[in-house]
C-alpha positions, 0 to 999 in steps of 0.5 A: 706252183708259182710261175714267173715271166722272164722279167720276174725270173730275172729279178729274182735270180739276179741275171738279165732277161737276155741271159735267161733267153740264152740259157733257154736256147742252150737247153740249160733251162726250160719254160714250164709252160706258156701263158695265154698271151704266149709268154714263157713261164718258168717255175720255182725249180727253174729259179733254183736251177738258175741259182745253181748255174750262176754258182757253178759259173762263179766256180769257173765251170763252162756252160757246156760243163754245167749243162753236162753236170746238171744233165747227169744229176737230173738223171739221178733225181728231178727233186730240187733238194736232191739236185741241190745237194748233189750239185753242192757235193760235186762243187766241194769235191772239185774244190777238194781235188784242186786243193789236193793238187796244190798241197801235194807238192808241199807234202812231198817236201816235208821231212818224215818226222814232219809228216808223222806230226802232221798225221798225228794232228789230223782226225782219222776221217780227215787223214782218210779223205786226204789219202783218198784224194792223193791216191786219186791224184796218183800220189802215194799215201799220206803216212 
């Protein structure tokens, strides 16, 4: 396992050393160990976690939301690959929910014939996904 000092981790993750200090104080990341000269050392897993944090920040999540989300995901698995996939799925689901909220009013304006044509064009999985999202948002079914 490779361990990084803060400067190396900052360079690889493209965040400042100060950000790493801040995330450490918030408990978003933790050092793996300390060197003989008392430097904090961070693992490859921390590097991947930093990249997930930065991606979630770009998606407009607050640091509190990120911390809660990563904490829930870590309860499921500490495996880096599983955590990555779960984080990606969560981001995609949130994006879908946002887009479903935007498309809902547009769908309501469609005439019944337009709605029927739309339903015919969609693949069954896409239609099922849209209907599930609409139901979750308290809207009626697509057809």
